[in-house]
N, C-alpha and C positions, 0 to 999 in steps of 0.2 A: 618467442619463449614464453611463458606462463605468464602475468604481471607480479609480478614482486606480493604486493601483496591483494589474494584474492581475496577481497567478502565474501561475496557468494556462497565460495568455500568455508570460508571461517563460521557462514551466518549458517549454513548445514547442519558445519557440524554441530556447532552451538545448538542448535534445535533438538540434531538429535540424540545429544547428550543426554537431555530432559533434566526436571527440577528434582530429580530425586538423586544426583550428583553424591556421592560418599567421598570423602576422602577418606586414606587408612588412618589405623589407629595414629598416633603418630608420625606422621606423611608431614614432609618439611608444603613449606611455603616456596617458591621459586620468587625471584622478583617481586617478593610481597603480593605473591599471587599464590589462592591456593591450587592445590595440585589436585586433583578427585582418581581416584584409584579403582575404581569402571569406568572411568574415561581412556582415553588408548594415546600412544605418546603424540601421537597429530593434533589432538585435541587440545590439549595439554601444551603441550611447546606452543600452539598457539596464544592461550592467553600469557604466556610468560611476555611480560615485557625488556628479556635479558637477556631472549632467545629472537628478537626479530631478523638478524640477518641472517639463523639457520634457518628457519622457516622459509626464507625469502630465497634458499639456497636449496632447499629440500624441494618446495615449487620447483624451481627453474633444472634441478636433474631429474624429476620426473621420479621422485622414489616419492610419492607422497602415498600411490598404495599400498606400497612394502610395508612401510613403515607402522600402515595401520591394519595389516596382517594380523595373523592370529599370535604371529613369533613363536614362542617369547623371543624383545629380543633385548639386551643389554646399551641401551645408547651410555655414548659417553660426553653429550652436549658444550660442544665450549659459543660463552656466552660474546652478546654481541663486541664486547670487550675484545676478545679474543680474536677474534674479526678485525679488530680493526688495526691492532699490532699488529698482520702483518705485513709487510712491504707495500707503499703505496699502489695501488690501482691493481693490488691482485683478485679484491674480493671483487672487483668491477671485470676485467678480465673472468675469472672462472663464473660470470653468469654471461656471458656470452651464449650463445643458442652452439654457437659452431665448437667451444669447449662443453658443452656439455659431458663426457667420458671422462674429462679431466677433471669436473665437478663429482661426477660418478662414487669415481674409486678416490677421491681424496673425502671425500662424505662414512663413505662405506669403510674406508681406513677408520673410522671413528660406532662401528655397529660387532656388534657381537652375536652368533645366536646363539642366544641362553639367557635365561634370568638370571644375574649373577648380582645378589645382595654383596655389601663391603664386606661381612662375618668372612660371606664364603670365598674374596676373593682373600682376602685377609691369611688367611687359612692355607691358600693355594702360594701362597708367598713365604708364606714360614714351611709348608714340606716341601718344595720348591730348594730352601736356603736362605731365604731368601730378597731372590729375584723369580718372577712366573711370566712366560709367556703367554703370547692372549692375541690368537688367531683371532684376526677378522673378515667381514665378510668381503672388505675388501683387498684380499690378499695378504695386507700387509701384518707384520708379525708385532704388539707391541711389547710392551717389560714393565710388569709392573711391579714394583716396590712398594718400601711404605718409610714417609719421614716424620719419625713418630707420631703422634694418631692417625699420621696426612694419608694417604693412598693416592700415589704416584701413577705417571704414564710416559714413557721413552718414545719415542717413536726413530723410524728406522734412518732419521734424518738426526739427532741426538738432539730435538727439542723436546721437555720435560713439559709436562703438566700435572696438574695438580688438582684434586679432589676437591671443590667449594665446597659442594651441597652431594648429602651419597644416600640411597635407598630412596628415591619419588620414584616411589610405586607407583606402576599403570596398571590398565588390564591386560596388558598384551606383551609384558615386562617389567623395565625399571630404567628409567636415567640416575645416573651421576653428575654433575652439573661438575664441567672443569673448566681453567682458567687460560687454555691454549689451542690453540687448532694442531692439531697429528696428523703432518702430512709424510706423506706412501716416499719413497727412497729415493724411487727416482723423480721428485718434485724439487729438483732441486732448484731451478729460479725459478714461480710456479710465475711472477707478473712478466713474464721475456715471451708467454708464449706457449700454444697445446704442448701436454705432457707426452713423451714420447713411450706409447707402447699399452698407452692408456685400451681398456678393454671396454669396447658397448657395453651396456644393459643388452638384455637379452627373453623379452614376454616378459620383463617386469624384474629379470631377477641377473644381479648384475653375475658378470661372467667370468672366471679364477682362471689364471693362466696357470695355476699352478692344478689345477683339475683338469682330467682328462673328457671324451665327447664325452662321453659319458655320465659322467657325474655333468659334470655344465647342464648336459639337454636335459637332466630329469629333469632341475627350476626354470624352463621357462616355460610359461603359462603358455605359448606360443606354438609348443614341439610337441603336444600330449601325442599327438593323435602318430608324428615318425616316431618317440618312444614307443610306444603301444607295437608298432607295426618292426620296429629292427626286436624286439623282445619274442613277438611269435615267430621271427625268420631266425632265430638261435643268434644272432652277430652282438652278440652285448661284450660277449668278449673278447671275439674280435676287435672291434673299436674301442675295446679298452689294450687288447696293446701296445707296441712299443712305439707303431707306427714311423718316418708319421702319416697325419692324411690326410687329406686336404675334404671336407665334404660339405656338399652345395644342400641348405637343410632344411630342407619345405618346410613354409610354416604352415598350422590345422586348416586356415583357409585356401591353400595349392589343393592337399585331400580334398576337399569338402566339392570344391569345383570340381572333382572328376565324374564320368558320369554315375547317376545315380546307383547303385549295391557296388560301387566298382571296389572301396577303400572293404566294406560289409567279407564279397567274398575274396578279398589278397587277403585273409589275414585266417582265412578256415585254415586249418591244418592239412588238407591233403593239397593249398596251393602254397606251401612254404618254399618250394624252388623259386614257383616264380616270381612272388613275393621278396627274395634274392636275390635275384637278379633286377627287377627295378630298385631297391634300394643299396646295391651295389653300384647302379651304371649313374649314384650323384657321391661319390667317393674314390678321389683318383692318390694315387699312392705317390710320393713326396711330398712338402706344405708349399701350396702356389698362395705366399699374398695376392690381394689385391697391382699392388703392384706389379710383383712378377706375370699376372697376367696382362698385364698395359703393355707391356714391354716387348711382351710379345707376339701380344693383337698390334703396336705399333712398327714393330719386324719385321711381321708376316705382306705375304707380297697381296694378296685377295679383303685383309681386312679382318681376317679371323687366325686365332688362334685354335689352329685341331690338334685333339689329343685322347688322352683315353683314358679311360674307367677303368677299375680294377673290373670289374663283367667282362671286361671286354668291348665295350660298346663307346661310340662315340661322340667327342663331345665337340663344342669349339664356340669359342668364345667372343665375342664381337665389342667392340663401344658403342655407346649408342646414344646420340641426348643427353654423355655425362655420366652414363651408368653406364657398369659390366652387365649383359648377359649373358644368358648359357645356353648355348641348345644344342636339343636330343637328338638322335636319328630320326627319330617323330617334326619336326621342322619346329617342336615348338621351346618358346624362348622362355625363360627364367631370369627377369633380372633382381640382383643380388641387391637386396636390400640393405643390409649393414652385412661389413666387407670386415673381416680380418678380425674375425674372435676370436682370442691364441688360447690355444690350449696345451698342458703339458707334453702330446702326443699329437699335435697338427694346428689346424687352423680351417673353424669354419666361417661357411659365407652362405648367409641365410639368401635364401630363393623365393618368391613368390608361385613358380609353377611345380608340379612334381614333372621328373624328367623322365622319360619313355623308355625304352625301345623300338627299333623300329619296332611293328606290330603288321 
């Protein structure tokens, strides 16, 4: 796990801000610290003395680069006191490396992919008759209401947060400080273990189980080549279909490891049929979780689970050194590096090799 307070990171961000950083007219201070409108969410959060736990959590969750991105984002930022009010041991449990996916889900339930100032939120609340649903990057839905002059947010567990400082403008969005940590519906007992159903991040992006395979894949920085190939092969509509599908999704580095010129050749229109054959050799009809694969491997007589891709090509799964490997017809083995990325129409397992039909 990264250190909770990465002094090198803090120093680099502070240096990058330069001496010319300016607050926006009327930008409030947070915890007594000036918030600079030409600094991003992470740079400003590092300067807030009442958000040290949030900064530690963002670093442990691997979300620093995401929240330094162009956005725009709206972040409902819980204070240190908000984290301290969680059941004893909760924060320590969430910061453990093995619970990173759970921590990511909790944090991204505080992030919205929009730049929503308080007057905009209040207008939507009024338009919706007093309560406005807010969809977050973490896949949970918050209910925004007003209580006098204050905006409140209620999470899927019924926890209610008050916006105590609104409209802290950032270069890539806006922060609203809140007094309560917001939790997804499945987060019933955070101090007792990792949350079931947590979706891991892929390529630095949250993967939402409410979205289909294509909608999630286009957000992964590690799968730009795969997305381009799926588009060139005219398989977008297929993989947005009802399914369910299991997709073994090669990362960009897997495509780069193919012989020089292979990807460029496959992307040519005249080679579309060949490209379709290769891509559909990574797709299986039905939803196969990592647990399903392991059960079938353990039940086999030769240590392999043999199955068929929708292309008709044979695949085999084997456990080696604690990892699942998927073998293609050519004898290549791709290791599952990220398993059980749940989708609305199936599941993705990220692999480090391109699976090829027998040549």
